[in-house]
Wavefront OBJ file of the C-alpha trace (Angstrom):
o trace
v 32.173 14.384 18.113
v 32.473 13.692 21.918
v 32.306 10.351 23.725
v 29.587 11.522 25.952
v 26.130 9.382 25.770
v 23.193 10.705 23.782
v 19.656 10.363 24.880
v 17.052 10.322 22.173
v 13.488 11.467 22.685
v 11.031 10.038 20.444
v 7.462 10.927 19.688
v 5.478 7.541 19.282
v 2.145 6.913 17.762
v 0.644 3.661 18.417
v -2.808 2.225 16.943
v -4.191 1.784 13.615
v -4.150 4.509 10.902
v -7.591 5.067 9.609
v -8.606 5.748 5.845
v -10.163 9.255 6.984
v -7.368 10.158 9.170
v -5.197 9.054 12.130
v -6.878 6.806 14.480
v -4.590 7.117 17.510
v -4.813 4.825 20.425
v -1.704 6.080 22.208
v 0.666 8.968 21.712
v 3.701 9.211 24.064
v 7.336 10.226 24.327
v 10.065 7.604 24.880
v 13.729 8.298 25.888
v 16.204 6.066 24.809
v 19.968 5.765 25.306
v 21.651 5.949 21.750
v 25.080 5.301 22.690
v 28.047 7.906 21.944
v 27.714 10.472 18.958
v 30.507 8.541 17.479
v 28.106 5.365 16.943
v 26.767 6.047 13.409
v 25.954 2.530 12.438
v 23.061 0.831 14.022
v 25.442 -2.175 15.292
v 27.525 0.143 17.328
v 24.651 1.541 19.151
v 23.238 0.375 22.654
v 21.072 -2.834 22.552
v 17.979 -0.772 23.731
v 18.109 1.507 20.891
v 18.700 -1.493 18.280
v 15.839 -3.559 20.034
v 13.508 -0.683 19.934
v 13.855 0.152 16.418
v 13.755 -3.468 15.201
v 10.590 -4.203 17.123
v 8.571 -0.888 16.884
v 6.404 -2.299 14.008
v 5.464 -5.359 15.831
v 4.459 -3.202 18.905
v 1.917 -1.281 16.668
v 3.945 1.852 16.146
v 3.102 3.567 12.748
v 5.044 6.821 13.415
v 8.362 7.711 15.094
v 9.568 11.481 15.195
v 12.744 12.570 16.893
v 11.715 15.297 19.371
v 15.134 16.105 20.595
v 18.620 14.563 21.404
v 20.270 15.339 24.573
v 23.925 14.733 25.750
v 25.494 14.074 29.214
v 27.730 17.072 29.743
v 29.220 17.351 33.248
v 26.540 15.112 34.874
v 23.746 17.270 33.159
v 21.587 16.587 30.166
v 22.192 19.437 27.375
v 19.954 19.432 24.285
v 21.855 19.247 20.876
v 21.186 19.504 17.380
v 19.764 15.989 16.043
v 22.153 14.305 13.928
v 21.164 13.183 10.495
v 22.185 9.641 11.062
v 19.728 9.323 13.923
v 16.987 10.557 11.788
v 17.750 8.254 9.126
v 17.877 5.452 11.370
v 14.401 6.181 12.750
v 12.971 6.740 9.051
v 14.395 3.118 8.178
v 12.998 1.551 11.300
v 9.318 2.094 9.906
v 9.998 1.853 6.348
v 9.143 -1.456 4.382
v 12.185 -2.859 2.423
v 11.295 -3.123 -1.278
v 11.488 -6.463 -2.543
v 13.725 -7.016 -5.602
v 11.991 -9.472 -8.216
v 13.907 -12.143 -9.955
v 13.873 -12.191 -13.780
v 11.292 -15.052 -13.694
v 8.955 -12.948 -11.559
v 9.243 -9.872 -13.474
v 8.372 -11.979 -16.749
v 5.487 -13.546 -14.827
v 4.076 -10.046 -13.849
v 4.475 -8.886 -17.288
v 2.391 -11.569 -18.580
v -0.216 -11.394 -16.030
v -0.548 -7.656 -16.817
v -0.917 -8.509 -20.689
v -3.470 -11.408 -19.770
v -5.400 -8.807 -17.769
v -5.563 -6.572 -20.641
v -6.577 -9.187 -22.957
v -9.366 -10.349 -20.812
v -10.721 -6.819 -20.382
v -10.738 -6.249 -24.185
v -12.730 -9.490 -24.811
v -15.160 -8.935 -22.044
v -16.013 -5.679 -23.696
v -16.550 -7.048 -26.942
v -18.802 -10.008 -25.605
v -21.195 -7.786 -23.956
v -24.354 -8.018 -25.619
v -27.658 -6.382 -25.334
v -30.216 -8.744 -23.507
v -33.322 -8.767 -25.762
v -36.596 -10.430 -24.513
v -38.319 -12.642 -26.836
v -41.185 -10.001 -26.991
v -38.672 -7.174 -27.918
v -37.144 -9.373 -30.829
v -40.518 -10.378 -31.839
v -41.539 -6.579 -32.128
v -38.225 -5.823 -34.091
v -39.182 -8.608 -36.424
v -42.660 -7.317 -37.010
v -41.404 -3.864 -37.776
v -38.694 -5.013 -40.212
v -40.842 -7.443 -42.120
v -44.391 -6.427 -41.459
v -45.511 -9.647 -40.398
v -45.094 -11.846 -37.084
v -42.202 -14.424 -36.849
v -42.943 -18.064 -36.782
v -44.275 -19.030 -33.127
v -41.064 -21.369 -32.565
v -38.319 -19.102 -33.553
v -36.015 -18.010 -30.702
v -34.364 -14.627 -29.951
v -31.369 -15.558 -31.838
v -33.076 -17.003 -34.791
v -35.317 -13.887 -34.955
v -32.377 -11.629 -34.621
v -30.357 -13.584 -37.492
v -33.178 -13.050 -39.559
v -33.267 -9.521 -39.184
v -29.606 -9.440 -39.800
v -30.070 -11.379 -43.005
v -32.617 -9.171 -44.376
l 1 2 3 4 5 6 7 8 9 10 11 12 13 14 15 16 17 18 19 20 21 22 23 24 25 26 27 28 29 30 31 32 33 34 35 36 37 38 39 40 41 42 43 44 45 46 47 48 49 50 51 52 53 54 55 56 57 58 59 60 61 62 63 64 65 66 67 68 69 70 71 72 73 74 75 76 77 78 79 80 81 82 83 84 85 86 87 88 89 90 91 92 93 94 95 96 97 98 99 100 101 102 103 104 105 106 107 108 109 110 111 112 113 114 115 116 117 118 119 120 121 122 123 124 125 126 127 128 129 130 131 132 133 134 135 136 137 138 139 140 141 142 143 144 145 146 147 148 149 150 151 152 153 154 155 156 157 158 159 160 161 162 163 164
């Protein structure tokens, strides 16, 4: 590759990304000097390029797309094919790094999932029908052919019906 400076044009979308679609507050192109085409690592590029990619999330940018890459040739800008390493740097700028969990954190996460499963199982078993006193008395009367004692509670009436 040549030692000429590269100029990268990025399409920037700033704002909030809505649930139903894009809620774009701003959409514009930015031209940034990349460095030479030999600069394949981010540390070798210009400070302007490094800082823009590093701070684009804090600036409210939610998408970055490489529109074109131009190279100085004989004092004029000539469009060239977008190198893959530039596209990768742009993608990495907005991606969130995946955190690696320690063994303890993995164990805690597994235990929390197991606990959640157990709690959901016990909750489904504990769900009882809410029966009013009048409904319970009616069931008792249908089962035994007489009215229950006037001091019996719902639980007592249902227990008598089960023991029949």
